[in-house]
N, C-alpha and C positions, 0 to 999 in steps of 0.2 A: 398932357396928359392928365387926369381927374378922378381922385379918390373917388368912390362909386361904390354904393353898399349893394347887393344883391340880396334881391328879397326873400327867395325862397330858401338857402340853405345859409343864409346870415354871415355869407363871406363878403369879404371886403376886397378889394380891386381897385386895380390904378386901369382907367378904362381912356381911350384914345379916340376924339372925338373926332369925327369927319362932317364938313360939310356940304353937299353935294348940290345944286340948285334949291329946295324950297324941304331937303328932308335931311335927316338926321342920324348919321348912324354913331355908334361906339361900340369897340369892343373890349376885353378884358380878361386875360388869364385868371381862373379861384380854383383849387384844387385840382391842378394838373389839366384843367378842359377847358378850353378856349370860348369864350361866350361872345355873339353879338347882339345888338339893341337895334333894329332897327325898325320903325313904328308898331310892331306887332308886338314887341315882348323879348322877351332874354330867351333865346334857342340855340343850343349846343351850336358848332361848325363844326361839320364829321372833315375826316382829313379829305383835303379839298381835291387832290391829283397831283401825281408829281408831270404831266405833262402840261398840254395845251389847254390853256384854258375857256378865254373867252378873247373874240378879237371883236374893235370897235374901229370905227373910221368918222373921225368929227369934223366936222365941218372947217372953214376960216370963221366963219360964227361963230363955234364953236357946239354947233348941234350935232348931236350922234345922230348919222345917218345912214349906217349900216352896222349890225349889232349882230356877232354868231355865237354861239357855244359849240364849242368844237371841240370838247370834251365829253370825257363819259359819263361824268359826275349830273345827273338829271335833278338832282335835289332844287327845289325854290329857293329856299335860304341862301343857298350859298352863291346862286345865279346872281341875287342881290349885293351879296356882298361883293363879288367879280365887278358887278357895273360901279360901285363904291369905290373901289380900287382903283380902276382906271381911272373912271374919272378925278378922284381925290391928284390922280397924275397927271394932269393936263395943266395945273401949273409951274409944275418940275417944265416937262414939255416947252412950253411958255417961256420957260427961262433959258434952256439948255440952246433952243433955237437960235438965238441971237450969239452965242459964244462960239459958234461952228458952221462952215461951209457945209459938211457932208447931210445928207440925208436922211441918212441911217445912225439916230442915236444912240444905237447900243441899251442898255438896263439904265432907264432913267431914276427907277424908283423899285422900294424893295417894300413887301409886307408881308413878315412872316417867314415861309419860306416860298414865298410869288414873287415872282419878279414882272416888272412893266418894262417892255421893250417898245419903240417909236421910233417911225417915219416920218420923216414932213416932206411933203412934195413942196415943188417949187411955188405954187398956189397958196401955200399952206395948209391944205388940207392934213391934216394927222390920223396916220394907220400906228393903233396901237394895241399891243399884246399880252395879254398877261400869261403867263406860263409857269411853271415850276421849275423845272430846268434848264441852264445854261448849255443854247447851242447858239452860237453866233455865228454860222455860217450858215445853219438851215433857216432862221429866224429872217437873216440878211437874203436870202434867194424867196425866201416867202414874199417878203417884203416887195421886192422889186418885181416879181412875177404879177404881187395883188398889183401894183401902183400899173403897170403894163396892162391888167385886164382894168380898171379904173377909166384908164386914159379912153379906152376901145367903149366903157359904157359913155364916156362923156361927149363922145362924138357922133353921140342919136344927138338930131336936135332938139326934140323932145324931152330929153335928160336935164334937170337942172344940176347943178353944183352943190347947193345948199335943199335939195329934196331929199325924201327918203331913198334909198336904193330898194326898190322890190322886184326887182329883175331875175327870175328863178335861175335864169340860167347865169346869171353871175355868184348867184349864191351857192349854186353848185357847185360851181368851179373854184371858189373860194374854197370850199369844201375839200375837196379832193385834194388842191395844194397843200391844206394842210395835215392832209392824209400824206402826201407824198415826202414830206419834210420832216413828219416831226415823227 
């Protein structure tokens, strides 16, 4: 945590710095509002959402191979914040995965009212879900169904486990599973 000065209002707030790749994000609360600084300047973070927000599949080499915004909020700034939160939780997943033999790691990280749940396959591909409500059984079932679908996609000899998943059928099925479980 770092104490920072917010330029326009003169408010001083404690900021949390997240470093993901070569990008830097900060967040703080002042005067009852939450602010985030992501390359473009200070912007208010609106109420994110109570349901599901973002689902990301990360390869064994820590490259994001699939991203889906499953929520109803379509604000550009919150989409970037969601990505930062999920990517920041990758370090926690890497630590937790060695302490258990289970694939479903449950909630591995929390940011304000948002939770990050994770599922790790036998090949160390990570499924990560940013959500606002705890629904352990629904999330576990969602991860298991997506894992089965992911394995079917990997059976295609033209699909590499480290390349982006651009299959529109895979995308539509993931989105329909999210609607079913959340």
